[in-house]
KELO-929609 format. One record per residue (C-alpha): residue in three letters; x, y, z. Coordinates in pm, whole numbers, plus 32768, in hexadecimal, padded with zeros to 4 digits. Example, Ala and Ser with C-alpha at 12.3 -4.5 7.8 and 13.67 -1.06 7.14 Angstrom:
BEGIN
Ala84CE7E3E830C Ser85577F9682CA 
END
This chain:
BEGIN
Met73B1AC389E92 Asp73BDACAF9FFA Phe72D2ABF5A0E1 Pro7226ACA2A208 Ser72F8ACD1A340 Phe721CABF1A418 Tyr7267AAC5A338 Asp7374A9D3A3A8 Leu7395A8ACA2BB Asp743EA7DFA3CC Lys7302A7F7A49F Val7228A754A396 Gly71B5A609A424 Thr71EDA671A58E Leu70E5A6B8A694 Tyr70D0A81AA71A Val6FD0A92DA753 Pro6FA3A9D9A601 Asp7003AB47A5F0 Thr6EADABA6A56D Ala6ECFAD13A5D2 Gly701DAD2FA521 Ala6F96AC89A3E7 Ile6E67AD6CA3DD Ser6F39AEA3A415 Ala702CAE3EA302 Gly6F11ADF7A210 Arg6E67AF42A251 Ala6FABAFFEA20E Leu6FBBAF7EA0A7 Asp6E98B054A034 Leu6E22AF579F31 Ser6CD1AF6C9E84 Pro6BB4AEB29F30 Ser6B54AD5A9EB1 Ala69FAADE39E66 Gln6A93AEB19D4D Ala6B47AD8C9CA7 Gln6B18AD789B30 Val6B8BAC0D9B2A Lys6B0FAB489C56 Thr6BFBAA3A9CD5 Ile6BB6A9529DFA Leu6CA8A86E9EB0 Leu6C14A7349F4B Leu6CE9A6BCA06D Val6C85A55AA0C1 Asp6CBAA4FCA22F Pro6DFBA5C7A26D Gln6DFEA55DA3D9 Val6F05A50BA4DE Asp6EB9A397A4EA Phe6EF5A374A373 Val700DA470A33E His70F3A450A46C Val71EAA330A478 Asp7167A2D4A5D1 Gly6FFAA2F5A56A Lys6F12A1D2A5AC Leu6EE9A190A437 Ser701EA23CA3B2 Val7042A244A238 Pro71AEA223A1C7 Gly7214A35DA10D Ala70F9A433A196 Val71DEA52EA244 Glu728DA57FA0FC Asp713DA585A047 Thr70BBA67FA143 Arg71EFA75AA126 Arg71BBA76B9FAD Thr7049A7B49FDD Ile708FA8D3A0CB Glu718EA96D9FE3 Trp709FA9429EBB Val6F9CAA0A9F7E Phe709BAB1B9FC6 Thr710FAB269E5C Asn6FAEAB379DD1 Leu6F0CAC0C9EDC Asn6E8EAD159DE9 Arg6DFAAC0C9D00 Leu6D61AB269E04 Thr6BFCAB8A9E4F Thr6B88AA8C9F52 Ile6C1AA97BA02D Ala6B35A85FA098 Ala6BAFA74EA184 Ser6B0FA60CA1F7 Leu6B3DA590A359 Asp6B31A419A390 Ser6A6CA413A4D5 His6A44A2D0A593 Leu69A9A242A6CF Pro6A56A141A7AD Ile698FA017A729 Gln692FA000A5BA Ile68FF9EE5A4C3 Phe6A6B9EFAA44C Ser6AF59F02A5B2 Pro6B949DD0A654 Ala6A9A9DE4A775 Trp69709DAEA68C Trp69D59C47A63B Ser6A579B11A6EB Asn6AB499ADA691 Gln6A49986CA739 Glu6B53989DA846 Gly6ACC99F6A897 Leu6BF79AA7A7FF His6BD39BE2A730 Pro6C6C9BF8A5D4 Glu6DB89CA7A5B0 Pro6DC79DE8A4E5 Tyr6DDE9DA9A36D Thr6D1B9C65A38B Val6C329C31A263 Ile6AD99BACA2BF Arg6A1F9B07A19F Ser68B39AA1A191 Ser69299938A177 Asp69E39966A2C1 Val68AB99EDA368 Asn67CE98D8A2DD Ala68C797D3A355 Gly68D7986AA4B2 Val6A4698CBA496 Trp69E59A2CA4FE Lys68A39A93A5A6 Pro68209BF2A5E3 Leu67E99C61A749 Tyr670F9D8AA6EA Glu65F09DB9A5F4 Val66059C48A5A0 Val65039C35A487 Trp657E9D73A3E0 Ser66EC9D0FA401 Ile66B99BBFA358 Ser65FD9C5DA236 Tyr66F29D80A228 Val681D9CA7A1D5 Ala675A9C05A0BA Lys66DC9D56A03A Leu683B9DE7A047 Glu68BA9CD19F68 Ala67939CE49E7A Gln67609E5D9E63 Ala68B09EFC9EAF Lys69849DD89E31 Lys6A4C9DDC9F72 Glu6A909D00A09D Leu6A759D84A1FF Met6BC69DF7A281 Ile6BFE9E15A3F7 Trp6CBE9F55A43F Pro6D849FCEA56C Tyr6CC1A0C0A646 His6CFAA20DA59A Thr6C7CA374A57E Leu6BA0A344A6B0 Ile6AD6A47DA6F3 Gly6B71A544A80D Thr6CCDA4AEA7F0 Pro6E03A55CA765 Gly6E00A46FA63C His6CB9A504A5C2 Ala6D4CA660A58F Ile6DC7A6E9A446 Thr6F41A6DBA451 Pro6FA7A82FA4E2 Ala7089A8B4A3CE Leu6F79A878A2CD Tyr6E73A917A3AD Glu6F4BAA51A3B7 Ala6F51AA53A23A Ile6DD6AA34A231 Ala6DB0AB5AA322 Tyr6EB0AC22A25A His6DE9ABECA11A Ala6C9FAC41A1C4 Ser6D2BAD8BA240 Ala6DE4ADE6A101 Arg6CB8ADA3A020 Gln6BABAE15A116 Thr6AF4ACCBA105 Gln6A9FABA3A1E1 Pro6B1BAA3EA1C6 Val6A1BA929A1A4 Phe6A33A801A291 Leu6979A6B9A25A Glu6966A5B6A36F Lys6936A44FA306 Gly6947A2F7A3A1 Met6867A31CA4D0 Ile6769A211A46C Pro67CCA0DEA53A Thr673D9FE2A444 Thr67F5A03FA303 Glu6947A0A5A27D Tyr696CA202A1EC Tyr6A9EA21EA10E Ser6A1BA321A019 Met69E5A47BA0A7 Leu6899A4759FEC Glu67EBA32DA03F Pro67FDA1F1A115 Glu6864A0A2A085 Val670CA012A0CB Lys65EEA10BA0DA Val6531A141A221 Pro63ECA1E8A1AF Asp6368A23FA309 His64A3A302A368 Pro64DAA46FA302 Met663CA41BA28C Gly65DFA2CAA1FA Glu65B4A32EA08E Leu6677A3DD9F7B Asn66C4A54B9FCC Ile661EA5DC9E97 Ser6620A7439F11 Phe679BA7409F35 Leu67C5A69D9DE0 Asn66EEA7A79D3F Met67BDA8B19DED Leu68F8A8129D5D Ala686BA82D9BFF Ser685AA9A79C24 Tyr69D8A9BB9C2A Asp6AB2A9D69AF7 Leu6BC8A8FA9B82 Ile6BBDA7EC9C8F Tyr6D08A77E9D29 Val6D1FA64E9E0E Ala6E29A5F49F12 Gly6E31A537A05A Gln6E40A3DCA0F3 Ala6E37A2CBA0A8 Glu6E56A2BD9F2F Ser6DE3A1539F2A His6CAFA180A000 Cys6C0AA2C9A05B Val6CA2A3949F3F Leu6C56A2889E3E Glu6AF3A2559EBA Thr6AB0A3CC9EC4 Val6B1DA3E79D5A Ala6A4DA2B49D04 Ser6917A35B9D98 Ile6954A4919CC5 Met6993A3C49B89 Arg6853A2FC9BB5 Tyr6776A4259C01 Phe67F3A4F29ADB Ala681EA3CD99EB Asp672EA46E98F3 Gln67CFA5C6991A Pro692AA5AC987C Ala695EA72398A0 Val695DA6FA9A1B Leu6A48A5CF9A11 Arg6B41A69C9949 Lys6B56A78F9A6F Leu6BEDA6849B51 Arg6D61A6919BA4 Ile6E0BA5899C7D Leu6F46A6089D2D Glu6FFBA4BD9D1A Asp7125A52B9DEC Cys703DA5A09F04 Met6FB0A4499F5E Ser702FA2EB9FAF Pro6F92A1919FCF Val6F57A0C3A107 Ala706A9FC5A148 His6FED9E60A173 Pro70BD9D25A1A5 Thr70149C61A08B Ile6F379D4E9FC0 Asp6FD59E389EC0 Phe6EF09F609EF9 Ala6FD8A0449E32 Glu6FAA9F7F9CF2 Ile6E329F669D28 Ala6E1EA0E09D45 Arg6EFDA11D9C18 Lys6E27A03E9B3B Lys6CE6A0EC9B9F Phe6D76A2479B6F Arg6DEDA1E49A13 Val6C88A18299BE Tyr6C08A2CE9A42 Ala6D0FA3879979 Glu6C7EA2ED983F Gln6B30A38798A3 Gly6BB9A4E998C2 Leu6C62A5089A15 Leu6DC3A5979A0E Ile6EE0A50D9AE0 Val6FCAA62D9B38 Asn70CCA6839C40 Ser710AA7A19D2F Arg7219A83B9C53 Met712CA8749B30 Pro7070A9BE9B0C Ile6EFBA9CD9B4D Arg6E3DA9AE9A06 
END
């Protein structure tokens, strides 16, 4: 098919000012029916499609994310008249959070390098000590291992609010604006990750709950909104972390509603795993998605028709 004139596939994964006006004008010219009139409601969940994850020079660049994003954009263009809603999460961080190097130090006063794993045994032995929220931090690492079955990973500073890395990658933003104009609807944006004392991989809940914070629990209202759609497609970054945990949140919440789980579609060629020197995150993600597929989720690709 012919893609809109504002789209340049060679610009995917590059930083520029999105041609929002051009995208909106092109969408309006299509004269498609409004999303509100859709007989079959389809939503696309874009998990953290941001500069720091997608671009090769991003602070937490995911290998393969540029190609994933190109396929996602072209999937949106191809399915414009069948796609009802686009919802995107924005990983939104502050300079110092519990997974930041600056939060921790060793006995020499040195901060951990990115991709360091901090275990509760390390904390108890004094290998790493928290410099902020000391009591919470010590208990957090233990809770993370007990409740979320994870160890604390120290990440590079990424998607900091107000920096270029926080923005949705421009070519994809143009596609979102194009869809909004063509279908006379609004995109949905969810910010996550602003609680300093917990990680927030899933777009729907933190790793360890923070009951006294407005974003510290499961986002039930968004989950219930999802259930109103006939089809739920998922793409974004990274497959091994925020995409996987978003899907896990959905699978848990609707575990007793198999009809909802059967609505889920994972666009497997529109996501990639984090690269780590010693941990095979790709295989971890594949195993979990295979389990979810046995529960009703479908693993599809961007070349397959919506159904």
